[in-house]
C-alpha positions in Angstrom: 0.0 -0.1 -0.2 1.2 3.6 -1.3 -1.5 5.5 0.1 -1.9 6.8 3.1 -4.4 9.5 5.3 -2.4 10.8 8.1 -4.2 13.5 10.6 -3.2 14.0 13.9 -4.0 17.3 15.0 -2.5 17.3 18.5 0.1 19.7 19.6 2.7 17.9 21.1 5.3 19.4 23.6 8.1 17.0 23.9 11.2 16.9 26.1 12.5 16.9 29.8 10.3 19.8 31.5 7.8 20.7 29.1 5.0 19.8 31.8 5.9 23.4 33.5 5.4 25.3 29.8 1.0 24.0 30.1 0.2 27.3 31.6 1.8 29.0 28.4 -0.8 27.8 26.1 -4.3 28.7 25.7 -6.7 26.7 27.6 -9.3 25.1 25.9 -11.9 25.7 28.5 -12.3 27.4 32.1 -12.9 24.2 34.5 -10.6 21.0 34.1 -11.9 17.5 35.2 -8.2 16.0 36.2 -8.6 12.3 35.8 -5.8 10.4 37.1 -5.8 6.6 38.5 -7.0 4.9 41.8 -3.4 4.9 42.8 -1.1 7.4 44.4 1.9 7.5 41.9 0.9 11.1 40.6 0.9 12.1 44.4 4.2 10.7 45.1 6.0 12.1 42.2 4.8 15.3 42.7 2.6 15.3 39.1 -0.7 16.0 40.2 0.8 19.1 42.3 2.7 20.4 39.4 -0.7 19.9 37.2 -2.8 22.0 39.4 0.0 24.5 39.4 0.2 24.9 35.8 -3.7 25.1 35.5 -4.1 27.6 38.4 -1.5 29.6 36.4 -3.1 29.8 33.7 -6.8 30.7 35.5 -8.4 27.7 35.3 -10.5 25.8 38.0 -10.2 21.8 38.3 -12.0 19.0 40.2 -10.5 15.7 40.5 -11.8 12.4 39.3 -9.3 9.6 40.5 -10.7 6.5 40.0 -9.2 5.1 36.7 -8.0 1.3 37.1 -5.2 -0.4 35.0 -7.9 -1.9 32.7 -10.3 1.0 32.6 -13.6 -0.1 33.0 -17.2 0.7 31.0 -18.5 1.8 34.5 -16.0 4.1 35.3 -15.9 6.3 32.0 -19.5 6.3 32.5 -19.0 7.5 36.1 -16.3 10.1 35.0 -18.9 11.6 32.4 -21.5 12.3 35.1 -18.7 13.6 37.3 -17.7 16.3 34.5 -21.3 17.1 33.9 -22.2 17.2 37.9 -18.8 19.5 38.6 -19.6 22.0 35.2 -16.1 20.7 33.7 -15.6 22.1 30.3 -12.5 20.6 29.5 -10.6 17.6 30.4 -6.9 16.8 32.0 -5.7 13.2 31.5 -2.8 12.8 34.1 -1.3 9.2 33.9 -0.2 6.4 31.4 -2.2 4.7 28.7 -5.2 3.5 30.7 -6.0 6.9 31.9 -5.5 8.4 28.7 -7.8 6.1 26.8 -10.5 6.4 29.9 -10.3 10.2 29.9 -10.6 11.2 26.0 -14.0 8.7 26.3 -15.1 10.6 29.5 -14.6 13.6 27.2 -16.4 12.3 24.4 -19.3 10.8 26.4 -20.0 13.8 29.1 -22.0 16.0 26.6 -24.2 13.0 25.3 -27.8 12.6 26.0 -27.0 9.0 27.7 -25.0 8.0 30.1 -24.2 4.4 28.4 -21.1 4.4 26.9 -22.0 1.4 24.9 -24.3 3.3 23.0 -21.1 4.7 20.9 -19.4 1.0 20.3 -19.8 -0.6 17.3 -19.8 -4.5 17.9 -22.6 -6.6 18.3 -23.5 -5.4 21.7 -23.1 -1.6 20.7 -25.5 0.8 19.9 -23.3 2.0 16.8 -24.3 5.4 17.2 -22.1 8.6 16.7 -21.8 11.2 19.3 -24.9 13.9 18.8 -23.4 16.7 20.8 -19.9 18.0 20.4 -17.2 16.4 22.3 -15.2 18.0 25.5 -11.8 18.8 24.8 -9.0 17.2 26.5 -5.5 17.5 27.0 -2.8 14.6 27.8 0.0 14.8 30.3 1.2 11.5 29.6 3.6 9.6 32.6 4.7 6.4 31.0 5.8 5.4 27.7 3.5 2.5 26.5 0.5 2.9 24.4 0.9 6.3 22.2 -2.7 7.2 23.1 -1.6 10.7 23.9 -1.9 11.2 20.1 -4.6 8.8 19.0 -8.4 9.3 18.9 -9.3 6.0 20.7 -9.1 4.3 24.0 -9.3 0.9 25.0 -12.2 0.2 27.6 -13.6 -3.5 29.3 -17.2 -4.3 29.7 -17.3 -7.1 32.2 -20.8 -7.4 31.4 -20.2 -8.5 27.7 -16.5 -9.6 28.1 -15.2 -7.3 25.8 -11.8 -5.2 25.9 -12.0 -3.0 23.0 -11.0 0.2 21.2 -13.8 2.7 21.9 -14.0 6.1 19.9 -12.2 7.3 17.1 -14.6 9.8 16.3 -13.8 13.3 15.1 -12.9 15.6 18.1 -11.0 12.8 20.0 -7.6 14.1 19.5 -6.0 15.6 22.8 -5.7 19.7 21.8 -2.6 19.3 23.6 -0.1 16.4 24.6 2.9 17.0 27.4 5.4 13.9 26.6 7.8 14.9 29.5 10.1 12.0 30.4 10.6 13.6 33.9 7.7 12.3 34.5 8.3 9.0 34.0 11.4 8.4 36.3 9.6 6.6 39.1 8.1 4.0 36.7 9.3 0.6 38.3 11.5 -1.2 36.1 9.0 -4.4 35.3 6.3 -1.7 34.3 9.1 0.1 32.0 9.7 -3.1 30.3 5.8 -4.0 30.0 4.8 -0.5 28.7 7.9 -0.1 26.1 7.2 -3.8 24.6 3.6 -2.6 24.1 4.9 0.4 22.2 7.1 -2.0 20.5 4.5 -4.2 19.2 2.2 -1.3 18.1 4.7 -0.5 15.7 6.0 -4.4 15.0 2.5 -5.3 14.2 1.7 -1.9 11.9 5.0 -2.6 10.0 3.7 -6.2 8.9 0.2 -5.0 8.7 -1.6 -4.8 5.2 -2.2 -1.1 6.3 1.5 0.1 6.0 2.7 2.9 4.2 5.9 5.1 3.3 4.5 7.1 6.4 3.9 4.3 8.9 6.8 2.5 7.6 9.2 5.9 9.0 7.5 6.2 12.2 7.7 2.5 13.3 11.2 2.1 12.4 12.0 5.3 14.4 9.9 3.4 17.0 11.8 0.1 16.8 15.2 1.7 16.8 14.9 3.6 19.4 13.1 0.6 22.0 15.6 -1.8 20.6 18.7 0.4 21.6 17.3 2.1 24.7 14.6 0.2 26.6 17.0 -2.3 28.5 18.7 0.8 30.1 15.4 2.6 30.8 14.7 -0.6 32.4 18.0 -0.8 34.6 18.0 2.5 35.4 14.9 5.0 35.6 17.0 7.8 36.0 19.2 7.2 33.2 16.9 10.4 31.2 18.7 9.9 27.8 17.1 6.5 27.8 13.8 7.4 28.9 13.7 10.0 26.4 14.3 8.0 23.7 11.6 5.3 24.7 9.0 8.2 25.1 10.1 9.3 21.7 9.5 5.9 20.5 6.0 5.7 22.0 4.7 8.6 20.9 5.8 7.6 17.2 4.0 4.2 17.9 0.9 6.2 18.8 1.3 7.8 15.0 2.0 4.1 13.5 -2.1 3.6 15.0 -3.0 6.6 13.2 -1.3 6.2 9.7 -1.6 2.6 9.9 -2.9 -0.3 12.3 -2.1 -2.8 14.6 -2.5 -6.6 13.8 -4.5 -9.3 15.7 -1.9 -9.7 18.5 -3.7 -6.7 20.2 -6.9 -8.7 20.0 -5.3 -11.7 21.1 -4.1 -10.1 24.1 -7.1 -8.3 25.1 -9.0 -11.6 25.0 -6.4 -12.5 28.0 -6.7 -9.8 29.9 -10.7 -9.3 29.7 -10.8 -12.9 31.2 -7.7 -12.6 33.6 -8.2 -8.6 34.7 -4.9 -8.7 36.8 -2.5 -9.1 33.4 -1.0 -6.1 32.6 -1.6 -5.6 29.1 2.3 -5.3 28.2 3.3 -8.5 29.7 0.3 -10.3 27.5 1.7 -9.5 24.4 5.2 -10.4 25.5 3.7 -13.7 26.5 2.4 -14.4 23.0 4.8 -12.2 20.6 7.3 -15.1 19.8 4.4 -17.7 19.0 2.7 -14.9 16.9 5.5 -13.5 15.4 6.8 -17.4 14.5 3.7 -18.2 12.8 3.6 -15.2 10.6 7.6 -16.3 9.5 6.3 -19.8 8.6 3.5 -18.1 6.7 6.3 -16.3 4.2 3.9 -13.8 4.0 6.2 -10.9 4.5 9.6 -12.2 4.9 11.7 -9.2 3.7 10.1 -7.1 6.5 11.0 -9.3 9.2 14.5 -8.9 8.1 14.2 -5.4 8.1 12.6 -5.5 11.8 15.7 -7.5 12.7 18.3 -4.6 11.6 16.1 -1.9 13.3 16.3 -4.3 16.5 20.2 -3.8 16.2 20.9 -7.3 14.5 22.8 -5.6 11.3 23.6 -9.1 9.8 20.2 -10.3 9.7 19.3 -11.8 6.4 16.3 -14.4 6.9 12.9 -13.8 8.6 13.8 -16.2 11.7 16.8 -13.8 12.8 14.0 -11.0 14.0 13.0 -13.9 16.5 16.2 -13.7 17.8 16.2 -10.0 18.2 13.0 -10.0 19.6 14.0 -12.6 22.2 17.3 -11.0 23.1 15.6 -7.8 23.7 13.1 -9.6 26.1 16.1 -10.9 27.9 17.8 -7.7 28.1 14.9 -6.3 29.5 14.3 -9.4 32.4 10.9 -10.3 30.9 11.6 -13.2 29.0 10.2 -15.9 31.3 6.9 -14.8 31.8 4.1 -17.4 32.2 0.5 -17.3 31.3 -0.2 -19.8 34.0 1.0 -17.1 36.8 -1.7 -15.0 35.8 -4.5 -18.3 35.8 -4.6 -18.7 32.0 -5.4 -22.3 31.2 -4.1 -24.0 28.2 -7.6 -25.2 27.6 -8.8 -21.6 26.8 -7.1 -21.3 23.7 -10.2 -21.9 21.5 -12.1 -19.7 24.0 -9.8 -16.6 23.5 -9.5 -17.4 20.1 -13.0 -16.8 19.7 -13.3 -14.0 22.3 -10.4 -12.2 19.9 -11.9 -12.5 16.7 -15.6 -11.5 18.3 -14.9 -8.3 19.7 -11.9 -6.8 18.0 -12.0 -8.8 14.6 -11.2 -5.5 13.0 -7.8 -6.1 14.0 -7.8 -9.7 12.0 -8.8 -7.8 8.8 -5.2 -6.1 9.5 -3.1 -9.3 9.5 -1.0 -9.9 6.2 -3.1 -13.0 5.4 -5.9 -14.5 6.7 -5.5 -16.3 10.3 -8.0 -18.9 10.8 -9.6 -19.6 14.1 -7.9 -22.8 15.0 -4.6 -20.8 13.9 -5.3 -18.3 16.9 -6.1 -21.3 19.3 -2.7 -22.7 18.5 -0.7 -19.7 18.6 -1.8 -19.4 22.3 -1.3 -23.1 22.9 2.3 -22.9 21.8 2.9 -19.6 24.0 1.7 -21.3 27.0 3.8 -22.1 30.0 
């Protein structure tokens, strides 16, 4: 594919200390709903106090909604939308990682609508398949982790426990952030294991995009930048959270992987992990992706549908002498070992090998759209086989 349609209207302030420049920007409203997680990290690392200070300097009031979980729930988004209405908030500030940003952008979409049911705006068999009736609230992304690229895309992954769906919600006009603050100083305190999980999530956005049938010259460019920077710097960021050269490079790679999703697409690997963590909610998204990744990409190498692209990706990861698609698997395994995540087990999170077909069916039924972006068709039994071979 050579054609592409790239629309990414978010103004990005990237680099150390950029949060301190938020007050210099024209604010999109008078009262913000600050959305954070249900943990204490933004309090401990000072980013919440700094964000409040910036809003005050910009002449804005604010109210705090601090209930977002690691896998944000439909009910939480709906509660946040009600909170915004009840407190007269006319814009949203997401302060946190990918889960917070995913939830916040959907709160900003839902708050002005005439319904409290987020699933009215979901395009699955269980959704209402509606477009928003009223203009959306603007929102600002302040990312405190490097994993999802959610600061520059227009959809967010939300879990509906009643229907066992963990899917991308949104993508409507107006759901891009007005501003994104990507300040690596805010990422210093992310623990090593989560630095690794998040970094691999960003990596897989670009690896999947590079082999997808949606790839194009623009996506190739941002994906290569992301893969190279993660391959070179993620082990350093995991080893030393205060290595700001490494933190900055991984943060840049993360935002590039966000653009990858804007201009191309992820593939079925992401659908497959969502099926895992919708049934096993304690499983971190990035960890689940790591668990299935080697067998997932080995499957496509065995199909010989894009051999040259796997050679490219091996070289991007630093294996400069790569000449065969299989060299990519070596490079991927070497990176996982360097980051200390090569021994993750599905069984440690309660996943049984016998669940393989159930997971495959869920992945296709809830996020089948990403299977359509695969480099070739993947039958359901092949999908189940990847889970079975990856299971430990």
